[in-house]
C-alpha positions in Angstrom: 63.2 -20.2 15.1 64.0 -17.1 17.1 65.0 -15.2 13.9 61.7 -16.0 12.3 59.8 -14.8 15.3 61.7 -11.5 15.2 61.0 -11.1 11.6 57.3 -11.7 12.3 57.3 -9.1 15.2 59.1 -6.5 12.9 56.3 -7.0 10.2 53.5 -6.6 12.6 55.0 -3.3 13.9 55.4 -2.0 10.4 51.7 -2.8 9.6 50.6 -1.1 12.8 52.6 2.1 11.9 51.2 2.0 8.3 47.7 1.9 9.6 48.4 4.6 12.1 49.6 6.8 9.2 46.6 6.4 7.0 44.9 9.6 6.5 41.3 9.9 7.0 39.8 11.9 4.0 36.6 13.8 4.3 34.4 15.7 1.9 31.9 18.4 2.4 29.0 18.7 -0.1 25.3 19.3 -0.3 23.2 16.3 0.2 19.9 14.8 1.2 20.5 14.2 4.8 18.2 11.7 6.6 15.8 12.6 9.4 15.3 9.7 11.7 12.4 8.5 13.8 14.0 6.1 16.4 12.7 2.8 16.7 11.7 3.5 20.4 9.6 6.4 19.3 8.3 4.5 16.3 6.9 1.7 18.6 5.4 4.0 21.1 3.5 6.2 18.6 0.3 4.6 18.1 -2.6 6.4 19.5 -6.1 8.0 19.0 -6.0 11.8 18.7 -8.6 14.5 17.9 -10.1 14.5 14.4 -8.0 16.5 12.0 -8.3 17.5 8.4 -7.3 15.4 5.5 -4.1 16.6 3.7 -2.7 13.8 1.6 -5.3 10.9 1.6 -4.4 7.5 0.4 -6.3 4.2 0.5 -9.8 3.5 1.9 -11.3 0.7 4.1 -14.8 0.0 5.1 -16.2 -1.8 8.1 -19.6 -1.7 9.7 -20.6 1.8 9.9 -17.1 3.2 9.5 -14.9 4.4 6.8 -11.2 4.3 7.4 -9.1 6.9 5.2 -5.3 6.6 5.2 -3.4 9.8 5.5 -0.2 8.8 3.7 2.6 7.7 6.0 0.8 9.3 9.1 -2.1 7.3 10.1 -5.8 6.7 9.6 -8.9 9.0 9.8 -12.0 7.4 11.2 -15.6 8.5 9.9 -18.8 7.2 11.0 -21.0 7.0 7.9 -24.2 5.3 9.4 -25.8 8.5 8.0 -24.1 8.7 4.6 -25.3 12.3 4.2 -23.6 13.6 7.3 -20.4 11.5 8.1 -18.9 12.2 11.5 -15.3 12.4 12.0 -14.4 10.3 15.2 -10.7 11.0 15.4 -7.3 10.2 13.9 -5.3 7.0 14.7 -1.5 7.9 14.5 0.5 5.1 12.9 3.9 6.4 11.6 4.7 5.0 8.1 1.3 3.6 7.4 0.0 3.0 3.9 -2.5 0.0 4.1 -4.8 -1.6 6.7 -7.2 -4.5 7.1 -9.7 -5.2 9.9 -10.8 -8.6 11.4 -13.3 -8.5 14.2 -12.1 -5.5 16.2 -8.4 -5.8 15.3 -6.9 -3.4 12.9 -3.8 -4.6 11.2 -1.5 -1.9 9.6 2.0 -1.4 8.3 4.1 1.0 10.3 7.3 1.4 8.2 9.1 -1.9 8.8 6.6 -3.2 11.4 3.2 -4.8 11.2 1.0 -3.5 14.1 -2.1 -5.0 15.7 -4.5 -2.3 17.2 -7.7 -2.9 19.2 -10.4 -0.6 17.9 -13.4 -1.9 19.6 -13.6 1.4 21.3 -12.4 4.5 19.5 -12.0 6.3 22.8 -9.6 3.7 24.2 -7.7 2.1 21.1 -4.6 0.3 22.0 -1.8 -1.5 20.3 -2.0 -5.2 21.3 0.8 -6.8 19.0 3.6 -6.0 16.8 5.7 -8.0 14.4 9.0 -6.0 14.3 11.3 -5.6 11.2 9.1 -7.8 9.0 9.0 -5.5 5.9 11.9 -3.8 3.9 13.6 -0.8 5.2 12.2 1.9 2.9 13.1 5.4 2.1 10.8 8.4 1.2 11.2 10.3 -2.0 14.0 12.6 -2.1 15.5 15.6 -4.2 17.3 13.8 -7.1 19.4 16.9 -7.8 21.5 16.0 -4.7 23.2 12.6 -3.6 22.1 10.9 -0.5 24.2 11.2 2.7 25.3 8.2 4.5 22.6 6.1 6.0 22.7 4.5 9.4 19.7 2.1 9.8 20.7 1.6 13.4 19.3 5.1 14.2 15.7 4.4 13.1 13.6 4.8 10.0 13.9 7.7 7.6 10.9 9.9 7.7 12.1 12.7 5.4 15.1 14.3 3.9 16.8 17.7 4.6 19.1 19.2 2.0 22.0 20.5 3.8 25.9 20.5 3.9 27.2 17.4 5.2 30.7 16.2 6.0 31.5 12.6 5.9 34.4 10.3 5.3 35.3 8.9 2.1 35.9 5.1 2.0 39.6 4.3 1.6 40.5 2.1 -1.3 44.2 1.8 -2.3 43.9 0.7 -6.0 42.0 1.7 -7.9 40.4 4.7 -6.1 36.6 5.1 -6.3 34.5 7.9 -4.7 31.5 6.1 -3.6 28.3 7.5 -2.1 25.7 5.6 -0.2 22.6 5.2 -2.5 19.3 3.4 -1.8 16.1 3.4 -3.5 12.6 2.6 -2.3 12.0 -1.2 -1.6 8.3 -0.7 -1.5 6.1 1.8 -3.4 3.9 3.8 -1.3 0.5 4.2 -2.0 -20.0 -6.9 3.1 -21.7 -4.0 4.9 -22.5 -5.4 8.4 -25.2 -4.5 10.6 -25.0 -0.8 12.1 -24.3 -1.1 15.7 -24.5 1.4 18.4 -21.0 0.9 19.7 -18.3 3.4 18.9 -15.8 0.9 17.5 -15.5 -1.6 14.7 -17.2 -4.7 16.2 -19.9 -6.0 13.8 -19.0 -8.0 10.8 -15.9 -10.3 10.9 -14.0 -8.6 8.0 -13.8 -5.1 6.5 -13.7 -4.3 2.8 -10.7 -2.5 1.2 -10.6 -0.8 -2.2 -9.1 -2.3 -5.3 -5.6 -0.6 -4.6 -5.2 -2.5 -1.4 -2.1 -4.6 -0.6 -3.5 -6.3 2.5 -6.2 -9.1 2.3 -8.0 -11.3 4.9 -9.0 -14.9 4.5 -10.2 -16.9 7.4 -7.5 -16.6 9.9 -5.0 -15.4 7.7 -3.7 -12.0 6.5 -1.9 -11.8 3.1 0.4 -8.8 2.3 2.1 -8.1 -1.0 5.0 -5.6 -1.7 6.7 -5.2 -5.1 7.9 -8.8 -5.3 6.8 -10.7 -2.2 3.8 -12.3 -0.7 3.7 -12.4 3.3 1.5 -14.9 4.8 0.5 -14.2 8.5 -1.4 -16.7 10.8 -3.8 -14.5 13.0 -3.4 -16.8 16.1 -4.9 -14.3 18.6 -5.9 -10.7 18.9 -2.2 -10.0 19.9 -0.4 -12.4 17.9 0.2 -12.4 14.1 2.8 -15.0 13.2 4.7 -14.7 9.9 4.4 -18.2 8.4 6.4 -17.5 5.1 7.5 -14.9 2.6 7.6 -16.0 -1.0 8.6 -14.4 -4.1 5.7 -14.0 -6.5 7.3 -12.0 -9.4 8.0 -8.3 -10.0 6.0 -5.1 -9.5 3.2 -6.7 -7.5 0.8 -3.8 -6.8 -2.5 -5.0 -5.4 -4.3 -8.0 -3.9 -7.9 -9.3 -4.3 -9.5 -12.3 -2.7 -12.5 -14.2 -3.7 -13.5 -17.7 -4.3 -10.7 -19.1 -2.2 -8.1 -17.5 -4.5 -5.7 -14.7 -4.4 -5.6 -12.3 -7.5 -2.4 -10.2 -7.5 -2.4 -7.2 -9.9 1.2 -6.6 -11.1 2.5 -4.0 -13.7 2.9 -6.9 -16.1 -0.3 -8.9 -15.6 -2.3 -10.7 -13.0 -1.2 -13.7 -10.9 -3.7 -16.2 -9.4 -2.9 -18.2 -6.3 -4.9 -21.0 -4.7 -5.8 -20.8 -1.0 -6.7 -24.5 -0.9 -3.9 -24.7 1.7 -4.1 -21.1 3.2 -0.8 -21.6 5.1 0.9 -22.0 1.6 -0.6 -20.2 -1.3 0.3 -21.9 -4.5 0.3 -20.5 -8.0 -2.5 -21.5 -10.4 -2.0 -19.3 -13.4 -0.8 -16.0 -14.8 -2.1 -13.5 -17.4 0.3 -11.1 -19.0 -0.1 -7.7 -20.5 2.0 -4.6 -21.6 3.6 -2.8 -18.6 1.2 -0.5 -16.7 -0.3 -0.2 -13.2 -3.1 -2.7 -12.9 -5.6 -3.1 -10.1 -8.1 -5.9 -10.7 -11.6 -6.8 -9.5 -13.3 -10.2 -10.1 -17.0 -11.1 -10.9 -17.5 -14.8 -11.5 -15.3 -15.9 -14.4 -14.4 -12.3 -15.3 -11.6 -10.3 -14.3 -11.7 -6.5 -14.9 -8.3 -4.8 -15.1 -7.6 -1.3 -15.5 -4.2 -0.4 -17.1 -2.6 3.0 -16.5 0.5 4.3 -18.2 2.7 7.2 -17.2 5.8 8.1 -15.5 5.1 6.2 -12.2 3.5 3.3 -13.9 5.7 3.2 -17.0 4.3 2.0 -20.3 1.7 4.0 -22.3 -1.5 2.0 -22.1 -4.6 3.6 -20.6 -7.5 1.0 -20.9 -9.7 -1.4 -19.4 -9.2 -5.1 -20.1 -11.8 -7.8 -19.7 -10.4 -11.3 -19.0 -12.3 -14.5 -19.0 -10.9 -17.1 -16.7 -11.5 -20.8 -17.1 -10.2 -24.3 -16.1 -10.0 -23.4 -12.4 -8.2 -20.1 -13.2 -5.5 -21.6 -15.2 -6.6 -20.5 -18.7 -7.1 -16.7 -19.5 -8.5 -15.1 -22.6 -8.7 -11.4 -23.2 -12.1 -10.7 -24.6 -12.4 -7.0 -24.8 -10.3 -3.8 -24.2 -11.6 -0.4 -24.0 -9.6 2.9 -24.0 -9.6 5.0 -20.9 -7.9 8.5 -20.0 -5.9 7.4 -16.9 -7.8 4.6 -15.0 -6.8 3.7 -11.5 -9.0 2.0 -8.8 -12.2 0.3 -9.8 -15.1 -1.7 -8.2 -18.0 -3.9 -9.1 -21.4 -4.4 -7.6 -23.7 -7.0 -9.5 -23.5 -5.6 -13.1 -22.5 -2.0 -12.1 -18.8 -1.3 -12.7 -17.3 1.8 -11.2 -14.0 3.0 -12.8 -11.8 5.9 -11.3 -10.5 7.4 -14.6 -8.1 9.9 -13.3 -8.7 13.5 -14.5 -11.6 12.1 -16.5 -13.4 11.5 -13.3 -15.7 8.7 -12.1 -17.4 6.5 -14.7 -20.1 4.0 -14.0 -21.0 1.3 -16.5 -23.5 -1.5 -16.9 -21.2 -4.4 -17.5 -23.9 -7.2 -18.0 -22.5 -7.6 -21.6 -18.7 -7.4 -21.1 -18.3 -6.9 -25.0 -20.3 -3.6 -24.8 -19.2 -1.8 -21.7 -18.4 1.5 -23.0 -21.8 1.5 -25.0 -23.5 1.2 -21.7 -22.3 4.2 -19.6 -24.9 4.7 -16.8 -23.3 7.8 -15.3 -20.2 9.9 -15.1 -18.8 12.6 -12.8 -16.0 14.2 -14.8 -15.1 17.2 -12.4 -13.2 14.9 -10.1 -9.8 13.2 -9.9 -10.8 9.7 -8.8 -8.3 7.3 -7.2 -10.1 4.4 -5.7 -13.8 3.2 -4.7 -15.6 0.8 -2.5 -19.3 0.1 -3.7 -21.4 -1.4 -1.0 -25.2 -1.8 -0.5 -26.2 1.0 -2.9 -23.5 3.4 -1.6 -20.3 4.3 -3.2 -17.3 5.4 -1.2 -14.7 7.1 -3.3 -11.3 8.7 -2.5 -9.9 11.2 -5.0 -7.7 14.3 -5.3 -10.5 16.6 -3.8 -11.4 14.4 -1.0 -13.6 11.6 0.2 -17.1 11.5 -1.6 -20.2 9.4 -1.1 -22.7 8.5 -3.7 -26.1 7.0 -3.6 -26.7 4.5 -6.5 -29.9 2.9 -5.3 -31.6 4.4 -8.4 -29.2 3.8 -11.2 -31.1 6.3 -13.3 -30.4 9.0 -10.9 -27.1 8.4 -9.1 -26.1 11.3 -7.0 -23.4 12.7 -4.9 -24.7 12.9 -1.2 -21.7 13.9 0.8 -18.1 15.1 0.7 -15.1 15.3 3.1 -12.9 17.8 1.4 -9.0 17.6 1.3 -7.4 20.6 2.8 -4.0 21.2 1.2 -1.2 22.6 3.3 0.5 25.6 2.0 
């Protein structure tokens, strides 16, 4: 017994010696080195600051007399459009990592990298963060120079806000047999990117819900907030102004891009079609039906039993289709029939008000059709504005709010025979 014990001690000693003799191997190379924002700084960053220029605008949202314009990954511009011909810049809400928002009563819900933030905007002079759900969204990375590998990541340091190409020295992982030279590599988990009574208050306090564009990933229904990423649907219960509780996260397929809520249903636009989910039990949305098409980016808007879907091909969206599809839905959104397709140039967002269909057709500009006869849409072009690159729109009470490459534009369509641009807030590109 004693002999066995001695053999055991000798073996342990040999293992310790072997491990101590193991060489650490480092390699120096040019790589994308992550620039971090610490979680402490991230969670203390929300604040109202002075008005600033738009440099890289994203999605738009409307509530009461205010239009909210996302500055991609930075925050939200706030404009008072009670006089649409003369929008007033009220300031900028800093929200690091923000892409989407939704507003219920006076609470603005926003993504902030991996967190969901609740912000009281009842007074723009005194906005404040009132709630936060931490680490509810996937850890995501910004685009990087694909000509260089990624340096090793450390998620404990915070979120990655940008990359710096520089020489890095890091330890190679030891593997005795066989030997592999492995570099940390991660891709993005998430792709970035009713008119109420006008009140005198300087804040969003009028109607219950705001209105987003067709590219939105946030949607409100009763006391629930629904959010989609590429493959998941998040269901939050809005218990109070300060508490949004995640009820469930469900897989809904692949390449989910947009969300549209009407008639107690969720309509999810994906790169492969449209998914319809019932909100009969809002805590647990349930799938009713799906409509499939060729791969393309595809926001959707609904009017009655018709779904209007724009399909855009290209590098980001994959596929080659550029068209408008009109789909008739029946049998409680379980049956779908493609009744018409119309060629487009590079369609993106769209909106509908009564029979007027507004389509952002990329470099071909903004196109406005009378869609009363869904089988003759392109034969009924009402107006077009070809000199702009349009991204998304919100039509509301005879005014159209549009965001595009050149900035935020306002149109008056009260007279459809004389639709005219009445205002613009330009984009100022950084040099």
